[in-house]
C-alpha positions, 0 to 999 in steps of 0.5 A: 439228752434231746431237749426238743423231745423232752419239751415236746413230751412235757408240753403234751403231758399238760394237755396242750398242743404246740402251734406254729404261732406259739413261742417256747422259752427255754432256760439256758441251763438245760440247753447248756447241760444238753450241749455239755457246757459244764466245767468241773472246777477240780479240772481247772488250773488257774493262771497267775492272773486269775489268782490275782483277780480272785483275791480282789473279788474274793472268788475261787481262783478256779472259778475266775479262770473259767470266767476269764476264759468266757470273757472278751472284755472285763467291764467292771470289778468290785469285791463281790462281782465281775461284769464281763462282755462274753464272746457272744457280746452279752454284758453280764455278771461272771460272763454267764458262768453259773453254779446254781442248779448243778452239782456242787463243784461244777459250773455251767457255761452259756451255750457256744451259739445260743441262736443255733440252739434256738434254731435247732429247737424251733425246727424240731418243735415247729414254733418260735423258740427263745433261749433265756438267761437271768441278767441284771439291769443297769440302774435298776435293782433286781434280775430279769430273764433276757433272751440270749438266743432266738429263732422264728420270733422277732427280736424287736418290734419296730413301731416307728412311723405308726400313730398313737391314739392322739394321732402322734407319729411314733419316732423311737418306739422299738420294742424289745419283744424277745426280752419282754417275752423272756422276762414274762416266761421267767416269772412263770417258770420261777427260779426254784420250782425246777421248771425249765421252759414256758409255752407262750400263746397269744403273742402275735406279730404282723410279719412272719419271723424266720430263722434268720433272726439273731440275738445280735439285733438286741445288742447295742453297737459300741458306737451307739453306747453313750456310756462306753 
């Protein structure tokens, strides 16, 4: 499946045109499906370690095996959830392994290189692209869509050194633009409507974003983590 072609045809069908300054947010799920990041649980043989952990968290041992394969580091475990650091550096539940919106007995994995996926779509569509996934948040209830891959969109907007309306110099204001756009797009797409992408118009930034931007800009380095 050519995701870029599908998105282009879908957007044109709405009567809209894609402009260079637009941003298209596309869900991880269709990117993963297009890239073959699908695992059938019947094809998985769980290791003894996966079987042991599965008993503790009450999950299918085959699912645990897949999660562990996608995991660089296990952060926390409890009865119903396992929080992992993926090989990409994302901290999320189940290492991004997901059984929703796919046939029973199969799961999707995160794209191997979400930035590359975003770059290829951006080149095809001629606009900014964000690949999104749904993450939990520390110390907050509820889920939000976050950026896991990005191209031609600034991941961060650095406002430090600017002054506010009272003349105060901004000292620490660096906005997570990629995540904010992903979260807004997530509300527009919904979770049960079968809408895999959203076209964002009207987001303007002062400097030209390039395909050189990567999602790593949004990942906090371990030495800056106060709770590690």
